[in-house]
N, C-alpha and C positions, 0 to 999 in steps of 0.2 A: 448706569447713568440711567435716569428715569425720563422717560418721552413727556410726562404728564406730570404737572405739579398740582397736588390736591389740596385745596384749599382747608385748612382746618376748619373743623365744626364747633363754633362757639356755643358754649352751654351756659345758662343761666344759673348761679347759685341758689336762687330763689324759685321754686318751681311755679310759684302763684305770679311771677312777674310777667308783665303782659309787654309783647313786642307791638310797636308802631307798624302800622300799614307799609309805610315807605322803607322798613328794613327787610332784609332778605330774609333774616332767622325768622320772621313771620310766615314766611310761605314755605318754609322748609318742611313742616309739618304735613304739609298736603302731597309731599313726594316722598315721604317717609313707609315706602313699603319695598318688599322684597320680591323676588320672583314667582316664588311659591303663593303670595297673598294676590298677586297679580293675577296668575293662572287661575286661583281659586275664584275670584271677581269674574274673569272671563267665562267661565265654565256655568258660574251661578247666573250670568246674565243670559244664558240659552237654554238652560234646565231649572224652571221654577220649581219651588218644593213648597207644598202646601204645608208641611209641619213645620216650616222654619222661616222667620220672617227675616229676609234679607237685608232690610233696611236696618233693623234693630240688632242684629246680629253681627253686621259686617260694617254697615255704611255711617251709622250713627256715631259710634265712638272714634272711628278713624277714616274720615272721607280723604278721597285722594284725588289730584289733577293729572297725576302721571298717565294712567290708562285712557281717560277720555280724551287727553290731548292729542296721544300716539293713535288711539283709535280713528278719531276723526280725521288726522292725518292722512292714515293709512287708506281710510274709506275714501278721501279724496282722490288719491293715486288710483287706487281700483276702478274708481268710476271714470276717470279720465282714460284709463287705459282699455277699459272695458267699451267705452263709447268709441275709442279709435277702431278697436277689433271690428266692432259691429257695423261702422261706416265702412271699413275694409272689406267685409265678406259683402255687403250690399251693393258695392261698386267694384267689383273685380275686374272689369276692363278699362276703369278708369285710371289715370295717373294718381297714385295715393302718396299723400304726405301727412305725417304725423301731425295732428293739430293739437298743439300744445294750449291753445286756448281754451280747450276743454277745462283743464286744470282751474284756471281763471273762474270758467263759469260755474264748476262745481264747488268751488273755494266757498265756505260759509262766511268767510270775512265780508264779503260783499254785501249778503243779506243781513248780516249782523248789522253792518254800515246803515243800510237802508232803514232797516225796523228800529235801530236805535234813535235815529233822528226822528221818527215819525212818534216816538212815544213824548215828544217835547211837550205836547198839548197837556199830557197828563201831570206834568207838574205842577202848575196852576191849580189842576182841577184836585189834584191830591190834597193841596191846602184846603181849598173850598169842602172838600168833603169831610173836613173836620166839624162843621156845623151839623149838628144833630138833628136834622130834617129829612125825613126818609124821601119825602117825595123830590126834594131838591137834589138829593143824592143820584135820585134816578134819572131825574132831567140832564143833570151834569154827565152822568154815565152815556146815556144815550147821545148827546151833543159833541161828547169828545168822541165815541166811538164812531161816529158817522164821519165827524172830521178826519180822524185818524185812518178810517177805513177809505175814505174817498181819495185821499192821498196816496195809501197803498195800491189802490187800484190802479190810479194815473203812474204809479212809478213802476209797477210790478208787470203790468199787462204787456208793453213791449219784450220783456225777458221771457214770459210764459206763452206767448202768442208766436207758436212755432208752426203753425199751419193748420192743427187740428183745432177747429174752434170750441166743439164741445168738450174737448178735454181741457182746453185752457180755461174755458169758462168754470168747468167743474174745480179745476185746481185754484182759481181764484175763489170761489165759494168757499172751499175748504180752508184758505188761508183767512178768509175774512170771519169765518164762523168759529175757527181756533181765536182768533184776536179777540172777537167779542166776548166769548166766553173766558177767556184769560182776563179782559177787563172787568166783568160783571164778578169774578169769582174776587179779583183783589178788593172790588168796593166792598162786597159781603162779608168777606174775611176780615178786613182790617178797618171798616168804618162803619158799617151799617148796623143800625141799633132799631128794633122795632118799634112802631110807633105806640104800641101799647105800653112801652116800658120808658116813656119818656112823658116828663111833664112838661108842656111848652110852656107855661105861665111862669114856673120856677127856670126854665132856661131862658127866657128873654129878660127875666128880673135878674138872672146872673150874669147876661151879656151887658145890661144897661148898668149895672153896679162896676161890672169891669172896666167899662168906657168913661165912666165918671170918673173913676179912680185914675185912668190914664190922663183924663183932662187935667185932673188937680195935680198931678205929678208936673205935668208940663208946665 
């Protein structure tokens, strides 16, 4: 008698058939690694090799989510346990109780939720970035970065303000710097075109023609 029922793995007869994102089979490939591969990836993450490209040789053709998920979960647990141990050793004479809230504080889900909603401003901005005007793209980048950064400061400051003002301020500056660099990189990589490669007269003519054709279709 088997204690567990193993679901059969459905395979497609046509290897080029694409799975939809709402099908479980679509995500099976991200968990298709064995113990040996997982151990090799763990070892590669702490022993960089100059003569071997880790991304090209390992990740490019077979990325997985199994390792990152369990590593993050394990890291959250170790942070919580370590934080409780430090609190215990720094207050030996006080009544000590395990603070399970440290797990919630260290969980990345809250941070992802906060940061994810702060990216809302970049949805309309990413549409406006399509316009091939470099100065406008930079203005939109600066405005959106300032708005999202100000909201991040207001939201995250109570969480990082744990008594050491200088350390808290440095933490916020690091977050804002990384956030700003991410926004600039996204704009430059996906949307930015050098001014010298743009014929503004041709672009304006093209936009005018598109607007006229849209009007005529209406």
